[in-house]
C-alpha positions as CSV (number, residue, x, y, z in Angstrom):
1,M,-8.7,-9.8,26.4
2,F,-7.5,-13.5,25.4
3,S,-7.3,-14.7,22.3
4,L,-6.7,-17.9,20.5
5,N,-4.2,-17.2,17.1
6,L,-4.8,-20.7,15.5
7,E,-3.5,-19.7,12.1
8,Q,-0.1,-19.6,13.6
9,L,-0.6,-23.5,14.0
10,A,1.2,-25.8,10.9
11,A,-0.9,-28.3,9.5
12,W,1.6,-30.8,10.7
13,D,3.7,-30.7,13.9
14,A,7.3,-29.8,12.9
15,E,8.6,-32.0,15.8
16,S,6.2,-35.1,15.5
17,G,5.1,-34.8,11.8
18,H,2.0,-36.0,13.1
19,L,-1.3,-34.1,11.9
20,N,-2.3,-31.1,13.6
21,V,-6.3,-31.0,14.8
22,V,-8.1,-28.2,16.6
23,I,-11.2,-29.4,18.1
24,E,-14.9,-27.5,17.4
25,T,-17.4,-29.7,18.1
26,P,-16.7,-32.8,20.7
27,K,-18.0,-36.1,20.3
28,G,-22.0,-36.8,21.5
29,S,-22.0,-32.8,21.4
30,R,-25.6,-31.1,20.1
31,N,-23.9,-28.1,20.1
32,K,-21.9,-27.3,17.0
33,F,-19.0,-25.1,17.8
34,K,-17.2,-23.1,14.9
35,Y,-13.9,-21.1,15.4
36,D,-14.3,-17.4,14.5
37,P,-10.8,-16.2,13.3
38,K,-11.5,-12.4,13.8
39,R,-12.4,-12.7,17.2
40,G,-10.2,-15.6,18.0
41,L,-13.1,-17.5,20.1
42,F,-15.2,-20.6,19.4
43,L,-19.0,-19.6,18.8
44,L,-21.8,-21.6,19.1
45,H,-22.9,-22.6,15.2
46,C,-26.0,-24.0,15.5
47,V,-27.8,-26.6,17.9
48,L,-28.3,-30.4,16.4
49,P,-32.2,-31.5,17.1
50,L,-33.0,-34.1,20.0
51,G,-32.0,-37.3,19.4
52,A,-29.1,-35.8,17.1
53,S,-25.2,-35.4,18.1
54,F,-21.5,-35.8,16.9
55,P,-20.8,-39.3,16.3
56,Y,-17.1,-38.2,17.2
57,D,-15.1,-35.3,17.8
58,F,-15.2,-32.7,15.0
59,G,-12.6,-30.3,14.0
60,F,-10.4,-28.6,11.2
61,I,-6.8,-29.0,10.2
62,P,-5.3,-25.3,10.7
63,S,-3.3,-23.5,8.1
64,T,-5.5,-24.7,4.8
65,E,-8.2,-23.6,3.1
66,G,-10.9,-25.5,1.4
67,S,-13.1,-24.5,-1.3
68,D,-15.7,-23.2,0.8
69,G,-12.9,-21.1,2.4
70,D,-13.0,-22.5,5.8
71,P,-10.0,-24.8,7.0
72,L,-10.3,-28.2,6.2
73,D,-13.2,-30.4,8.0
74,V,-11.7,-33.9,10.0
75,L,-13.5,-36.4,12.0
76,L,-11.3,-37.8,14.8
77,L,-11.3,-41.2,16.4
78,M,-10.4,-41.1,19.8
79,D,-11.3,-42.9,23.1
80,E,-12.8,-40.4,24.7
81,P,-14.0,-37.0,23.7
82,A,-12.0,-33.7,23.7
83,F,-13.3,-29.9,24.3
84,P,-13.5,-26.9,21.4
85,G,-9.8,-25.2,21.3
86,C,-7.9,-28.5,22.5
87,L,-4.7,-29.0,19.8
88,I,-5.0,-33.2,19.1
89,H,-1.7,-34.6,17.3
90,A,-3.1,-37.4,14.8
91,R,-2.8,-39.7,12.5
92,L,-4.3,-39.4,9.2
93,I,-6.4,-42.4,7.8
94,G,-8.2,-41.0,5.0
95,V,-11.1,-39.2,3.5
96,I,-15.0,-38.8,2.7
97,E,-14.7,-36.9,-0.4
98,A,-17.8,-34.7,-0.9
99,K,-19.7,-31.8,-2.2
100,Q,-21.9,-29.8,-0.6
101,R,-24.6,-27.4,-2.4
102,R,-24.9,-24.1,-0.6
103,D,-27.8,-21.9,-2.4
104,E,-27.3,-23.2,-5.9
105,A,-23.4,-23.4,-6.2
106,W,-22.1,-26.8,-5.4
107,L,-18.7,-27.0,-3.6
108,R,-15.9,-29.6,-2.3
109,N,-16.7,-30.0,1.0
110,D,-14.4,-32.9,2.2
111,R,-14.6,-35.1,5.4
112,L,-10.8,-35.9,6.3
113,L,-10.9,-38.7,8.7
114,A,-8.2,-39.0,11.5
115,V,-7.3,-40.9,14.9
116,E,-5.6,-39.6,18.0
117,N,-2.1,-40.8,18.3
118,Q,-2.9,-42.7,21.7
119,C,-5.9,-43.9,21.0
120,S,-6.2,-47.1,22.0
121,S,-9.6,-48.1,20.6
122,Y,-8.5,-47.2,16.9
123,R,-4.7,-48.0,17.6
124,E,-4.4,-50.9,14.5
125,I,-6.2,-48.1,12.2
126,H,-3.8,-46.9,9.3
127,S,-6.3,-46.4,6.4
128,A,-10.1,-45.8,6.1
129,K,-10.6,-48.7,4.5
130,Q,-10.0,-50.5,7.5
131,L,-13.0,-49.2,9.3
132,P,-16.1,-51.2,9.0
133,E,-18.1,-50.5,5.9
134,Q,-21.5,-49.7,8.2
135,L,-19.3,-47.2,10.3
136,L,-18.2,-45.1,7.3
137,T,-22.1,-45.2,6.4
138,E,-23.3,-43.8,9.4
139,M,-20.4,-41.1,9.3
140,E,-21.8,-40.2,5.8
141,H,-25.4,-40.4,6.7
142,F,-24.4,-38.2,9.6
143,F,-23.3,-35.1,7.4
144,I,-26.4,-35.8,4.9
145,S,-28.5,-35.0,7.6
146,Y,-26.8,-32.5,9.6
147,D,-26.6,-30.7,6.4
148,E,-30.2,-30.9,5.4
149,M,-31.6,-29.8,8.6
150,R,-29.8,-26.5,7.1
151,G,-31.3,-26.2,4.5
152,K,-27.8,-27.8,2.3
153,K,-26.7,-30.9,0.6
154,F,-24.0,-33.1,1.3
155,Q,-23.8,-35.8,-1.4
156,P,-20.8,-38.2,-1.0
157,L,-18.1,-38.8,-3.9
158,G,-16.2,-41.6,-2.6
159,R,-14.2,-42.9,0.5
160,F,-10.2,-42.6,0.2
161,G,-7.0,-43.9,2.1
162,P,-4.5,-42.0,3.9
163,R,-2.2,-40.6,0.7
164,R,-5.1,-38.9,-1.0
165,A,-6.2,-37.0,2.3
166,E,-2.4,-35.9,2.4
167,K,-2.6,-34.3,-1.2
168,L,-5.6,-32.6,-0.4
169,I,-4.0,-31.1,3.2
170,E,-1.5,-30.1,0.6
171,T,-3.3,-28.6,-1.6
172,A,-5.5,-26.5,0.7
173,A,-2.2,-25.2,3.0
174,W,-0.9,-23.9,-0.9
175,A,-4.1,-22.1,-1.5
176,K,-4.3,-20.9,2.1
177,E,-0.5,-19.7,1.8
178,K,-1.2,-18.1,-1.6
179,K,-4.4,-16.2,-0.3
180,E,-2.1,-14.8,2.6
181,K,0.0,-13.5,0.4
182,R,-2.1,-11.5,-1.6
183,S,-3.4,-9.7,1.2
């Protein structure tokens, strides 16, 4: 049986030093896919309503674990959409820090922002602060609407640059490693 073992990938590529991003859902898709580590497959998680679609490729950083128990989420800016399971080398540009309400509990569920390394449209972007304010507002609105549709609440807490995002990855990689040692 064919399966992917994405848990063996590091958050950062050892040779290039670039961020590893695994795409779950391509830009423009109404289908939200999610990686299932037990099966080593990508599953259809939900379908967005007519007229709604992912504004950019959406994926995760391997070998990380956020406070919600999932790998850290990343919105990837690139010229053309990729496909679920595609490994992309990227440049981290920042984070939209946020909390998400599930049932009665609030959990941190940040959205890292990155640019694909060979992207020509965003080649000059090295920090989220360089993105137009309207674009960042629309990104936040997408996640607010997406969560609302699923009976959750997404509340942005702030926008920060690549250094803060790197620290979040370090913390999430440490949390994942600590959990694996306990298992």
